[in-house]
C-alpha angles and dihedrals in degrees: 000000000000116000126219112266118220118234088241089062097051117110119251112268127228115274091245091058094059123100118223091258092050092048091051094049094246095112134042113268091222108038102016095231117148111262107197104186098325103083126111123229111250104176145272123303116205126206146129131280100194104309094334123096110241133192134197126194101215131200135191140201113284117254115267118266116267114276096032 
């Protein structure tokens, strides 16, 4: 049986796979849901925007509370 993986446990995607909201930290990098102020910082994703190197500081949904 495969368990449900929390957004906070998902690997970082490629830069080209991020939406604008995900790349700006306004949406979860895994599920795409809006975060408001409740997301957790996951890291920096590097990529290219044309010939320029681009970075995105991505966030994800926080892990569920214990017991859920």
